[in-house]
Structure formats: C-alpha cells, structure tokens
N, CA and C atoms as a LAMMPS dump frame, in Angstrom:
ITEM: TIMESTEP
0
ITEM: NUMBER OF ATOMS
588
ITEM: BOX BOUNDS ff ff ff
-5.0000000000000000e+02 5.0000000000000000e+02
-5.0000000000000000e+02 5.0000000000000000e+02
-5.0000000000000000e+02 5.0000000000000000e+02
ITEM: ATOMS id mol type element x y z
1 1 1 N -116.391 20.579 -264.31
2 1 2 C -116.671 21.973 -264.011
3 1 3 C -115.377 22.778 -263.966
4 2 1 N -115.293 23.893 -264.612
5 2 2 C -114.077 24.685 -264.556
6 2 3 C -113.709 25.146 -263.185
7 3 1 N -112.383 25.227 -262.92
8 3 2 C -111.929 25.651 -261.632
9 3 3 C -111.978 27.174 -261.53
10 4 1 N -112.62 27.648 -260.514
11 4 2 C -112.765 29.098 -260.275
12 4 3 C -111.911 29.634 -259.173
13 5 1 N -111.393 28.694 -258.307
14 5 2 C -110.608 29.099 -257.1
15 5 3 C -109.42 28.127 -257.052
16 6 1 N -108.22 28.73 -256.945
17 6 2 C -107.016 27.95 -256.944
18 6 3 C -106.117 28.308 -255.774
19 7 1 N -105.673 27.268 -255.083
20 7 2 C -104.796 27.427 -253.884
21 7 3 C -103.429 26.781 -254.213
22 8 1 N -102.307 27.448 -253.867
23 8 2 C -101.011 26.883 -253.991
24 8 3 C -100.365 26.744 -252.603
25 9 1 N -99.871 25.572 -252.311
26 9 2 C -99.202 25.294 -250.994
27 9 3 C -97.789 24.942 -251.179
28 10 1 N -96.911 25.758 -250.619
29 10 2 C -95.468 25.567 -250.688
30 10 3 C -94.984 24.455 -249.783
31 11 1 N -93.704 24.094 -249.89
32 11 2 C -93.115 23.062 -249.096
33 11 3 C -92.433 23.549 -247.837
34 12 1 N -91.823 22.579 -247.152
35 12 2 C -91.122 22.847 -245.893
36 12 3 C -89.954 23.826 -246.07
37 13 1 N -89.834 24.824 -245.282
38 13 2 C -88.852 25.906 -245.343
39 13 3 C -89.024 26.815 -246.533
40 14 1 N -90.105 26.583 -247.361
41 14 2 C -90.303 27.396 -248.55
42 14 3 C -91.267 28.565 -248.283
43 15 1 N -91.797 29.115 -249.345
44 15 2 C -92.667 30.306 -249.203
45 15 3 C -93.413 30.575 -250.477
46 16 1 N -94.303 31.554 -250.492
47 16 2 C -94.933 31.956 -251.751
48 16 3 C -93.967 32.48 -252.849
49 17 1 N -92.685 32.704 -252.39
50 17 2 C -91.663 33.152 -253.315
51 17 3 C -91.064 32.07 -254.12
52 18 1 N -91.478 30.804 -253.924
53 18 2 C -90.849 29.68 -254.596
54 18 3 C -91.022 29.832 -256.102
55 19 1 N -90.097 29.294 -256.862
56 19 2 C -90.115 29.462 -258.326
57 19 3 C -91.417 28.893 -258.881
58 20 1 N -91.785 27.754 -258.449
59 20 2 C -93.048 27.094 -259.009
60 20 3 C -94.255 27.91 -258.629
61 21 1 N -94.307 28.397 -257.384
62 21 2 C -95.497 29.195 -256.955
63 21 3 C -95.595 30.463 -257.802
64 22 1 N -94.452 31.102 -258.076
65 22 2 C -94.402 32.301 -258.815
66 22 3 C -94.841 32.066 -260.298
67 23 1 N -94.406 30.99 -260.859
68 23 2 C -94.756 30.642 -262.253
69 23 3 C -96.238 30.381 -262.381
70 24 1 N -96.812 29.609 -261.394
71 24 2 C -98.204 29.38 -261.423
72 24 3 C -99.053 30.717 -261.199
73 25 1 N -98.566 31.525 -260.27
74 25 2 C -99.264 32.832 -260.043
75 25 3 C -99.28 33.671 -261.33
76 26 1 N -98.088 33.736 -262.036
77 26 2 C -98.045 34.539 -263.228
78 26 3 C -98.977 34.013 -264.309
79 27 1 N -99.053 32.74 -264.478
80 27 2 C -99.913 32.167 -265.467
81 27 3 C -101.401 32.454 -265.165
82 28 1 N -101.717 32.244 -263.938
83 28 2 C -103.122 32.484 -263.466
84 28 3 C -103.476 33.944 -263.792
85 29 1 N -102.564 34.866 -263.393
86 29 2 C -102.863 36.294 -263.603
87 29 3 C -102.96 36.693 -265.06
88 30 1 N -102.17 36.033 -265.925
89 30 2 C -102.154 36.418 -267.326
90 30 3 C -103.273 35.742 -268.117
91 31 1 N -103.525 34.501 -267.822
92 31 2 C -104.494 33.719 -268.684
93 31 3 C -105.816 33.439 -268.017
94 32 1 N -105.88 33.533 -266.689
95 32 2 C -107.119 33.216 -265.963
96 32 3 C -107.407 34.332 -264.927
97 33 1 N -107.525 35.605 -265.323
98 33 2 C -107.648 36.663 -264.341
99 33 3 C -108.885 36.584 -263.51
100 34 1 N -109.884 35.911 -263.953
101 34 2 C -111.083 35.748 -263.11
102 34 3 C -111.012 34.753 -262.03
103 35 1 N -109.963 33.935 -261.996
104 35 2 C -109.828 32.856 -261.021
105 35 3 C -109.354 33.455 -259.688
106 36 1 N -109.961 33.071 -258.579
107 36 2 C -109.538 33.496 -257.26
108 36 3 C -108.246 32.71 -256.973
109 37 1 N -107.153 33.445 -256.617
110 37 2 C -105.839 32.859 -256.422
111 37 3 C -105.378 33.109 -254.969
112 38 1 N -104.887 32.102 -254.306
113 38 2 C -104.404 32.276 -252.927
114 38 3 C -103.145 31.376 -252.744
115 39 1 N -102.071 32.029 -252.293
116 39 2 C -100.838 31.266 -252.007
117 39 3 C -100.321 31.829 -250.688
118 40 1 N -100.734 31.22 -249.524
119 40 2 C -100.348 31.801 -248.269
120 40 3 C -99.003 31.345 -247.764
121 41 1 N -98.388 32.144 -246.921
122 41 2 C -97.22 31.686 -246.149
123 41 3 C -97.756 30.772 -245.075
124 42 1 N -97.447 29.47 -245.157
125 42 2 C -97.99 28.511 -244.215
126 42 3 C -97.288 28.555 -242.868
127 43 1 N -98.069 28.344 -241.838
128 43 2 C -97.522 28.271 -240.458
129 43 3 C -96.541 27.101 -240.39
130 44 1 N -95.576 27.163 -239.489
131 44 2 C -94.661 26.084 -239.303
132 44 3 C -95.332 24.88 -238.69
133 45 1 N -96.197 25.19 -237.707
134 45 2 C -96.971 24.126 -237.067
135 45 3 C -97.924 23.464 -238.063
136 46 1 N -97.869 22.131 -238.285
137 46 2 C -98.801 21.538 -239.235
138 46 3 C -100.257 21.694 -238.846
139 47 1 N -100.56 21.633 -237.55
140 47 2 C -101.952 21.813 -237.084
141 47 3 C -102.42 23.229 -237.433
142 48 1 N -101.548 24.224 -237.196
143 48 2 C -101.902 25.608 -237.55
144 48 3 C -102.012 25.837 -239.061
145 49 1 N -101.128 25.138 -239.826
146 49 2 C -101.159 25.26 -241.294
147 49 3 C -102.516 24.666 -241.783
148 50 1 N -102.895 23.532 -241.279
149 50 2 C -104.103 22.898 -241.672
150 50 3 C -105.314 23.817 -241.326
151 51 1 N -105.333 24.381 -240.142
152 51 2 C -106.386 25.325 -239.752
153 51 3 C -106.44 26.537 -240.668
154 52 1 N -105.245 27.018 -240.998
155 52 2 C -105.119 28.163 -241.918
156 52 3 C -105.739 27.822 -243.282
157 53 1 N -105.383 26.682 -243.829
158 53 2 C -105.892 26.203 -245.137
159 53 3 C -107.44 26.037 -245.05
160 54 1 N -107.918 25.343 -244.041
161 54 2 C -109.332 25.094 -243.894
162 54 3 C -110.123 26.405 -243.79
163 55 1 N -109.612 27.307 -242.922
164 55 2 C -110.309 28.657 -242.745
165 55 3 C -110.271 29.451 -244.037
166 56 1 N -109.117 29.48 -244.721
167 56 2 C -109.009 30.312 -245.936
168 56 3 C -109.783 29.819 -247.062
169 57 1 N -110.154 28.513 -247.095
170 57 2 C -110.931 27.997 -248.209
171 57 3 C -112.36 27.664 -247.811
172 58 1 N -112.752 28.016 -246.53
173 58 2 C -114.044 27.631 -246.052
174 58 3 C -115.183 28.12 -246.901
175 59 1 N -115.022 29.261 -247.485
176 59 2 C -116.124 29.864 -248.297
177 59 3 C -115.99 29.485 -249.788
178 60 1 N -115.027 28.692 -250.12
179 60 2 C -114.836 28.308 -251.508
180 60 3 C -115.734 27.232 -251.992
181 61 1 N -116.185 27.201 -253.19
182 61 2 C -117.063 26.133 -253.724
183 61 3 C -116.275 24.863 -254.001
184 62 1 N -116.5 23.801 -253.254
185 62 2 C -115.763 22.598 -253.387
186 62 3 C -115.741 22.026 -254.781
187 63 1 N -116.833 22.184 -255.449
188 63 2 C -116.911 21.605 -256.825
189 63 3 C -116.052 22.351 -257.858
190 64 1 N -115.705 23.56 -257.608
191 64 2 C -114.949 24.367 -258.589
192 64 3 C -113.64 24.947 -258.002
193 65 1 N -113.115 24.348 -256.885
194 65 2 C -111.854 24.761 -256.404
195 65 3 C -110.813 23.686 -256.66
196 66 1 N -109.581 24.059 -256.656
197 66 2 C -108.467 23.148 -256.851
198 66 3 C -107.287 23.619 -255.994
199 67 1 N -106.35 22.671 -255.817
200 67 2 C -105.178 22.978 -255.045
201 67 3 C -103.961 22.337 -255.742
202 68 1 N -102.83 23.122 -255.695
203 68 2 C -101.537 22.607 -256.155
204 68 3 C -100.62 22.623 -254.908
205 69 1 N -99.936 21.548 -254.643
206 69 2 C -99.028 21.498 -253.448
207 69 3 C -97.723 20.855 -253.87
208 70 1 N -96.647 21.454 -253.344
209 70 2 C -95.3 20.943 -253.618
210 70 3 C -94.67 20.402 -252.335
211 71 1 N -94.141 19.194 -252.373
212 71 2 C -93.427 18.596 -251.257
213 71 3 C -94.361 18.521 -250.032
214 72 1 N -94.026 19.151 -248.914
215 72 2 C -94.887 19.125 -247.741
216 72 3 C -96.275 19.81 -248.144
217 73 1 N -96.213 20.78 -248.979
218 73 2 C -97.505 21.353 -249.514
219 73 3 C -98.316 20.309 -250.267
220 74 1 N -97.655 19.354 -250.882
221 74 2 C -98.41 18.279 -251.547
222 74 3 C -99.091 17.368 -250.564
223 75 1 N -98.464 17.187 -249.398
224 75 2 C -99.077 16.376 -248.352
225 75 3 C -100.378 17.144 -247.848
226 76 1 N -100.195 18.477 -247.623
227 76 2 C -101.378 19.259 -247.241
228 76 3 C -102.422 19.326 -248.263
229 77 1 N -101.985 19.353 -249.555
230 77 2 C -102.972 19.357 -250.679
231 77 3 C -103.775 18.077 -250.705
232 78 1 N -103.138 16.927 -250.476
233 78 2 C -103.855 15.638 -250.503
234 78 3 C -104.849 15.586 -249.314
235 79 1 N -104.426 16.204 -248.193
236 79 2 C -105.33 16.257 -247.014
237 79 3 C -106.559 17.053 -247.384
238 80 1 N -106.366 18.248 -248.029
239 80 2 C -107.494 19.139 -248.319
240 80 3 C -108.374 18.444 -249.393
241 81 1 N -107.796 17.797 -250.409
242 81 2 C -108.558 17.128 -251.412
243 81 3 C -109.407 16.018 -250.868
244 82 1 N -108.879 15.293 -249.809
245 82 2 C -109.636 14.256 -249.119
246 82 3 C -110.794 14.854 -248.375
247 83 1 N -110.564 16.02 -247.757
248 83 2 C -111.668 16.686 -247.013
249 83 3 C -112.793 17.242 -247.867
250 84 1 N -112.369 17.823 -249.028
251 84 2 C -113.315 18.563 -249.796
252 84 3 C -113.8 17.91 -251.084
253 85 1 N -112.986 16.942 -251.593
254 85 2 C -113.261 16.357 -252.871
255 85 3 C -112.779 17.188 -254.03
256 86 1 N -111.96 18.246 -253.756
257 86 2 C -111.55 19.148 -254.807
258 86 3 C -110.438 18.475 -255.697
259 87 1 N -110.206 18.979 -256.822
260 87 2 C -109.142 18.586 -257.702
261 87 3 C -107.808 19.022 -257.114
262 88 1 N -106.762 18.139 -257.274
263 88 2 C -105.467 18.443 -256.689
264 88 3 C -104.351 18.058 -257.563
265 89 1 N -103.314 18.894 -257.641
266 89 2 C -102.057 18.495 -258.347
267 89 3 C -100.973 18.44 -257.26
268 90 1 N -100.315 17.303 -257.133
269 90 2 C -99.247 17.066 -256.133
270 90 3 C -97.909 17.009 -256.838
271 91 1 N -97.013 17.885 -256.489
272 91 2 C -95.695 17.98 -257.129
273 91 3 C -94.65 17.417 -256.134
274 92 1 N -94.103 16.244 -256.453
275 92 2 C -93.164 15.571 -255.533
276 92 3 C -93.707 15.626 -254.085
277 93 1 N -94.9 15.095 -253.868
278 93 2 C -95.539 15.255 -252.586
279 93 3 C -94.883 14.459 -251.446
280 94 1 N -94.752 15.083 -250.283
281 94 2 C -94.363 14.31 -249.098
282 94 3 C -95.405 13.329 -248.752
283 95 1 N -95.073 12.098 -248.482
284 95 2 C -96.043 11.074 -248.181
285 95 3 C -95.835 10.46 -246.781
286 96 1 N -94.628 10.648 -246.194
287 96 2 C -94.346 10.254 -244.841
288 96 3 C -93.736 11.425 -244.092
289 97 1 N -94.372 12.543 -244.013
290 97 2 C -93.731 13.753 -243.514
291 97 3 C -93.408 13.632 -242
292 98 1 N -94.139 12.907 -241.226
293 98 2 C -93.794 12.734 -239.811
294 98 3 C -92.466 12.058 -239.687
295 99 1 N -92.295 10.962 -240.41
296 99 2 C -91.036 10.193 -240.433
297 99 3 C -89.872 11.038 -240.963
298 100 1 N -90.132 11.668 -242.088
299 100 2 C -89.029 12.417 -242.718
300 100 3 C -88.599 13.665 -241.981
301 101 1 N -89.569 14.414 -241.449
302 101 2 C -89.27 15.654 -240.782
303 101 3 C -88.837 15.479 -239.379
304 102 1 N -88.928 14.274 -238.822
305 102 2 C -88.429 13.992 -237.466
306 102 3 C -86.928 14.286 -237.431
307 103 1 N -86.247 14.121 -238.538
308 103 2 C -84.814 14.369 -238.63
309 103 3 C -84.519 15.853 -238.609
310 104 1 N -85.498 16.689 -238.728
311 104 2 C -85.271 18.12 -238.879
312 104 3 C -85.692 18.939 -237.648
313 105 1 N -85.988 18.2 -236.52
314 105 2 C -86.316 18.908 -235.287
315 105 3 C -85.123 19.787 -234.913
316 106 1 N -85.473 21.031 -234.551
317 106 2 C -84.487 21.996 -234.159
318 106 3 C -84.585 23.277 -234.981
319 107 1 N -83.577 24.075 -234.872
320 107 2 C -83.591 25.379 -235.638
321 107 3 C -83.404 25.185 -237.08
322 108 1 N -84.191 25.831 -237.855
323 108 2 C -84.101 25.761 -239.356
324 108 3 C -84.034 27.189 -239.917
325 109 1 N -83.575 27.312 -241.156
326 109 2 C -83.595 28.623 -241.825
327 109 3 C -84.587 28.519 -242.989
328 110 1 N -85.213 29.679 -243.257
329 110 2 C -86.157 29.751 -244.372
330 110 3 C -85.352 29.74 -245.685
331 111 1 N -85.848 28.92 -246.657
332 111 2 C -85.208 28.807 -247.871
333 111 3 C -84.918 30.099 -248.654
334 112 1 N -85.952 30.933 -248.701
335 112 2 C -85.877 32.178 -249.514
336 112 3 C -85.366 33.396 -248.738
337 113 1 N -85.129 33.184 -247.404
338 113 2 C -84.603 34.174 -246.594
339 113 3 C -83.817 33.583 -245.46
340 114 1 N -82.507 33.231 -245.736
341 114 2 C -81.655 32.528 -244.704
342 114 3 C -81.521 33.32 -243.426
343 115 1 N -81.833 34.589 -243.361
344 115 2 C -81.774 35.344 -242.13
345 115 3 C -82.95 35.011 -241.216
346 116 1 N -84.001 34.446 -241.854
347 116 2 C -85.202 34.101 -241.063
348 116 3 C -85.056 32.666 -240.508
349 117 1 N -85.192 32.546 -239.209
350 117 2 C -84.991 31.236 -238.573
351 117 3 C -86.342 30.82 -237.869
352 118 1 N -86.546 29.573 -237.74
353 118 2 C -87.694 29.069 -236.959
354 118 3 C -87.237 27.703 -236.298
355 119 1 N -88.033 27.355 -235.327
356 119 2 C -87.744 26.109 -234.628
357 119 3 C -88.743 25.055 -234.922
358 120 1 N -88.358 23.957 -235.467
359 120 2 C -89.282 22.81 -235.788
360 120 3 C -89.368 21.957 -234.517
361 121 1 N -90.553 21.986 -233.873
362 121 2 C -90.713 21.357 -232.537
363 121 3 C -91.075 19.884 -232.68
364 122 1 N -90.681 19.058 -231.674
365 122 2 C -91.066 17.657 -231.669
366 122 3 C -92.577 17.457 -231.786
367 123 1 N -93.36 18.318 -231.202
368 123 2 C -94.814 18.248 -231.207
369 123 3 C -95.344 18.284 -232.649
370 124 1 N -94.614 18.96 -233.545
371 124 2 C -95.042 19.114 -234.971
372 124 3 C -95.06 17.741 -235.646
373 125 1 N -94.195 16.844 -235.235
374 125 2 C -94.195 15.476 -235.8
375 125 3 C -95.532 14.795 -235.49
376 126 1 N -95.969 14.976 -234.233
377 126 2 C -97.26 14.359 -233.788
378 126 3 C -98.397 14.968 -234.532
379 127 1 N -98.336 16.31 -234.826
380 127 2 C -99.347 16.983 -235.585
381 127 3 C -99.407 16.388 -237.014
382 128 1 N -98.263 16.131 -237.596
383 128 2 C -98.271 15.527 -238.966
384 128 3 C -98.829 14.149 -238.937
385 129 1 N -98.57 13.377 -237.885
386 129 2 C -99.128 12.013 -237.819
387 129 3 C -100.645 12.087 -237.703
388 130 1 N -101.144 13.066 -236.953
389 130 2 C -102.602 13.172 -236.857
390 130 3 C -103.269 13.59 -238.188
391 131 1 N -102.611 14.464 -238.901
392 131 2 C -103.148 14.812 -240.217
393 131 3 C -103.066 13.667 -241.199
394 132 1 N -101.993 12.871 -241.135
395 132 2 C -101.849 11.742 -242.014
396 132 3 C -102.938 10.721 -241.732
397 133 1 N -103.234 10.483 -240.464
398 133 2 C -104.336 9.555 -240.098
399 133 3 C -105.696 10.058 -240.599
400 134 1 N -105.766 11.347 -240.817
401 134 2 C -107.046 11.929 -241.243
402 134 3 C -107.188 12.085 -242.788
403 135 1 N -106.245 11.416 -243.495
404 135 2 C -106.216 11.599 -244.983
405 135 3 C -106.367 10.268 -245.654
406 136 1 N -107.607 9.954 -246.124
407 136 2 C -107.764 8.697 -246.866
408 136 3 C -106.903 8.676 -248.133
409 137 1 N -106.313 7.482 -248.349
410 137 2 C -105.276 7.452 -249.45
411 137 3 C -105.816 7.295 -250.838
412 138 1 N -107.115 7.082 -250.961
413 138 2 C -107.67 6.758 -252.335
414 138 3 C -108.637 7.87 -252.834
415 139 1 N -108.174 8.77 -253.683
416 139 2 C -109.084 9.835 -254.177
417 139 3 C -110.053 9.173 -255.227
418 140 1 N -111.06 9.939 -255.536
419 140 2 C -111.939 9.498 -256.599
420 140 3 C -111.221 9.572 -257.927
421 141 1 N -111.529 8.695 -258.919
422 141 2 C -110.821 8.73 -260.213
423 141 3 C -110.791 10.115 -260.81
424 142 1 N -109.7 10.597 -261.339
425 142 2 C -109.55 11.856 -261.982
426 142 3 C -109.441 13.053 -261.06
427 143 1 N -109.436 12.832 -259.771
428 143 2 C -109.352 13.946 -258.799
429 143 3 C -107.965 14.501 -258.565
430 144 1 N -106.979 13.58 -258.622
431 144 2 C -105.601 13.922 -258.256
432 144 3 C -104.647 13.573 -259.322
433 145 1 N -103.75 14.554 -259.663
434 145 2 C -102.575 14.316 -260.514
435 145 3 C -101.342 14.401 -259.625
436 146 1 N -100.534 13.355 -259.623
437 146 2 C -99.277 13.367 -258.817
438 146 3 C -98.134 13.316 -259.814
439 147 1 N -97.338 14.376 -259.774
440 147 2 C -96.134 14.511 -260.565
441 147 3 C -94.945 14.109 -259.766
442 148 1 N -94.316 13 -260.136
443 148 2 C -93.269 12.398 -259.3
444 148 3 C -91.971 12.232 -260.119
445 149 1 N -90.87 12.78 -259.57
446 149 2 C -89.581 12.723 -260.244
447 149 3 C -88.745 11.61 -259.668
448 150 1 N -88.332 10.701 -260.565
449 150 2 C -87.461 9.587 -260.122
450 150 3 C -86.109 10.146 -259.616
451 151 1 N -85.707 11.324 -260.064
452 151 2 C -84.483 11.897 -259.68
453 151 3 C -84.574 12.763 -258.412
454 152 1 N -85.735 12.726 -257.708
455 152 2 C -85.869 13.512 -256.464
456 152 3 C -84.832 13.093 -255.453
457 153 1 N -84.057 14.128 -255.059
458 153 2 C -82.927 13.791 -254.125
459 153 3 C -83.33 13.957 -252.689
460 154 1 N -84.603 14.328 -252.389
461 154 2 C -85.062 14.526 -251.016
462 154 3 C -86.045 13.44 -250.611
463 155 1 N -86.987 13.112 -251.484
464 155 2 C -88.016 12.122 -251.246
465 155 3 C -87.889 10.925 -252.161
466 156 1 N -88.185 9.725 -251.722
467 156 2 C -88.121 8.544 -252.489
468 156 3 C -89.333 8.423 -253.451
469 157 1 N -89.015 8.409 -254.696
470 157 2 C -90.127 8.431 -255.742
471 157 3 C -90.968 7.13 -255.517
472 158 1 N -90.411 6.064 -255.113
473 158 2 C -91.181 4.822 -254.915
474 158 3 C -92.285 4.999 -253.862
475 159 1 N -91.959 5.701 -252.77
476 159 2 C -92.914 6.016 -251.74
477 159 3 C -94.07 6.855 -252.249
478 160 1 N -93.672 7.893 -253.069
479 160 2 C -94.711 8.797 -253.639
480 160 3 C -95.609 8.051 -254.609
481 161 1 N -95.022 7.225 -255.459
482 161 2 C -95.779 6.527 -256.459
483 161 3 C -96.684 5.512 -255.803
484 162 1 N -96.193 4.836 -254.709
485 162 2 C -97.039 3.852 -254.032
486 162 3 C -98.224 4.526 -253.342
487 163 1 N -97.908 5.621 -252.649
488 163 2 C -99.006 6.333 -251.89
489 163 3 C -100.067 6.858 -252.846
490 164 1 N -99.663 7.288 -254.038
491 164 2 C -100.625 7.903 -254.997
492 164 3 C -100.881 7.032 -256.196
493 165 1 N -100.86 5.695 -256.013
494 165 2 C -101.068 4.768 -257.101
495 165 3 C -102.428 4.876 -257.738
496 166 1 N -103.454 5.364 -256.955
497 166 2 C -104.776 5.442 -257.49
498 166 3 C -105.001 6.796 -258.121
499 167 1 N -104.01 7.726 -258.066
500 167 2 C -104.15 9.037 -258.767
501 167 3 C -103.728 8.868 -260.16
502 168 1 N -103.843 9.976 -260.987
503 168 2 C -103.226 9.994 -262.276
504 168 3 C -101.767 10.294 -261.983
505 169 1 N -100.876 9.335 -262.252
506 169 2 C -99.45 9.432 -261.931
507 169 3 C -98.634 9.816 -263.097
508 170 1 N -97.887 10.925 -262.996
509 170 2 C -96.925 11.284 -264.041
510 170 3 C -95.534 11.073 -263.479
511 171 1 N -94.902 9.955 -263.932
512 171 2 C -93.532 9.63 -263.429
513 171 3 C -92.522 10.216 -264.344
514 172 1 N -91.64 10.998 -263.832
515 172 2 C -90.561 11.649 -264.639
516 172 3 C -89.277 10.9 -264.476
517 173 1 N -88.673 10.524 -265.593
518 173 2 C -87.334 9.939 -265.515
519 173 3 C -86.347 11.1 -265.252
520 174 1 N -85.657 11.031 -264.12
521 174 2 C -84.71 12.111 -263.781
522 174 3 C -85.47 13.205 -263.034
523 175 1 N -85.227 14.506 -263.506
524 175 2 C -85.676 15.675 -262.813
525 175 3 C -85.117 15.735 -261.39
526 176 1 N -85.741 16.551 -260.532
527 176 2 C -85.215 16.662 -259.174
528 176 3 C -86.325 17.091 -258.243
529 177 1 N -86.088 17.285 -256.953
530 177 2 C -87.09 17.516 -256.011
531 177 3 C -87.77 18.969 -256.325
532 178 1 N -86.991 19.88 -256.729
533 178 2 C -87.575 21.244 -257.087
534 178 3 C -88.314 21.277 -258.391
535 179 1 N -88.243 20.177 -259.137
536 179 2 C -88.834 20.145 -260.493
537 179 3 C -88.274 21.299 -261.316
538 180 1 N -86.921 21.331 -261.43
539 180 2 C -86.281 22.422 -262.173
540 180 3 C -86.737 22.53 -263.613
541 181 1 N -87.323 21.455 -264.131
542 181 2 C -87.863 21.452 -265.494
543 181 3 C -89.41 21.783 -265.452
544 182 1 N -89.815 22.578 -264.497
545 182 2 C -91.265 22.819 -264.352
546 182 3 C -91.865 23.471 -265.592
547 183 1 N -91.031 24.346 -266.294
548 183 2 C -91.535 24.897 -267.529
549 183 3 C -92.042 23.887 -268.52
550 184 1 N -91.495 22.725 -268.524
551 184 2 C -91.91 21.636 -269.438
552 184 3 C -93.145 20.95 -268.896
553 185 1 N -93.526 21.169 -267.624
554 185 2 C -94.614 20.468 -267.068
555 185 3 C -95.875 21.331 -266.808
556 186 1 N -95.665 22.604 -266.824
557 186 2 C -96.772 23.533 -266.385
558 186 3 C -97.983 23.422 -267.3
559 187 1 N -97.767 23.196 -268.589
560 187 2 C -98.936 23.051 -269.454
561 187 3 C -99.826 21.884 -269.044
562 188 1 N -99.179 20.767 -268.711
563 188 2 C -99.959 19.59 -268.291
564 188 3 C -100.647 19.782 -266.961
565 189 1 N -100.042 20.58 -266.073
566 189 2 C -100.656 20.925 -264.789
567 189 3 C -101.874 21.716 -264.976
568 190 1 N -101.751 22.736 -265.868
569 190 2 C -102.907 23.642 -266.13
570 190 3 C -104.03 22.891 -266.925
571 191 1 N -103.649 22.016 -267.814
572 191 2 C -104.655 21.178 -268.482
573 191 3 C -105.492 20.41 -267.535
574 192 1 N -104.795 19.832 -266.487
575 192 2 C -105.507 19.037 -265.519
576 192 3 C -106.368 19.951 -264.608
577 193 1 N -105.906 21.151 -264.272
578 193 2 C -106.647 22.029 -263.406
579 193 3 C -107.949 22.549 -264.048
580 194 1 N -107.929 22.712 -265.352
581 194 2 C -109.136 23.241 -266.102
582 194 3 C -109.619 24.514 -265.538
583 195 1 N -108.758 25.507 -265.421
584 195 2 C -109.12 26.8 -264.882
585 195 3 C -110.146 27.56 -265.811
586 196 1 N -111.052 28.25 -265.157
587 196 2 C -112.06 29.042 -265.893
588 196 3 C -111.383 30.16 -266.594
C-alpha cells in the first residue's frame, strides 16, 4: 500500500532544520504533494518525545504511514514501527541510547542554534531504558530499512547492524554519522517508502 503519511524524526541536539530532514521535506513537497508530512521539534525528554510522536500520529492510518528517523530519531522510529507496524527507514539509528547518552548528562547546545541550551537530565536515561524495553527488536519482513555507515564516528556500526539484523540492512563502506552522502542514498530511501 502506498505511503500517505510520512513522519521524520531528527537526532539528539538536532532539529527539523537538519540537512537530511530538509532534503526529505523538499522531495516530498515537489514529488508527493498529497502526502501528509510532519517533522516536529522533538522534546528533550524521551518520554515527552514519545508522547508527542504517539499523539501526533494517533489519527494516522497505520497501514499507509511511514517514519524516517536519524540517530536518536532512528531509535524513536523503531519504537513507533514496533507499536504501529508502519514502514520505517532508520538512518544510523541509535540502538543503545540510554548507555550512549548517559555520557551527555548536563548542559548541551542545540546543533542548529548554539545559542539555544538545554539540560539533559539523569532521569532521561531511565526514560530511554523504558522505551527500549518497550521496543521488540524483530520487525516483520520488509517493514524496516536500516542504513548503516561503517564510517560513523558517533555510533558503532556493528551495534546498529546487530540490532537491526532482521531489517533490510544497507551497509555503507565509509560515509559518516551525518550521512554526508545522503544525496546518493535518497532515491533508495524513497523507493523503500513507496510514497503515494
């Protein structure tokens, strides 16, 4: 069934202004103007972000919605796909966010606006653990595409590949966490999404 509703979830410290989010938004607007598009600024609290995602997509048709998530957004996307059965594209997805983000407790700056600061609280690590426990690791065949760069300087590609071994796995030799070569990948992402 063609995708009629598309959600994009950005990563930690990122925003809807991310390069990948903007490129996906432009392509949806140009080539799939009938598709419902939503790319929210996610709450810093993982529990609040999950509630925001669940509420924002509550009226969406599970059979024809899809989600793209990058880094921490990829973790949230896999959580949403497990809850709804929707199609998902995970771009260098975080797979152990509670472990990895425990090192970032304290004041942080927003990537796209360094003047904007927020505090990553210890309780947020517990919220990530709770969401992780609520996410079955095995999607149905053909439901999830995981794009994993071996050159990711932030996350270990072996962890990502192992967590998403039952997904359609696209392993990139090299590249980086931001997927700076996203222009070379976007056609494959959209082929998988099957937008209306």
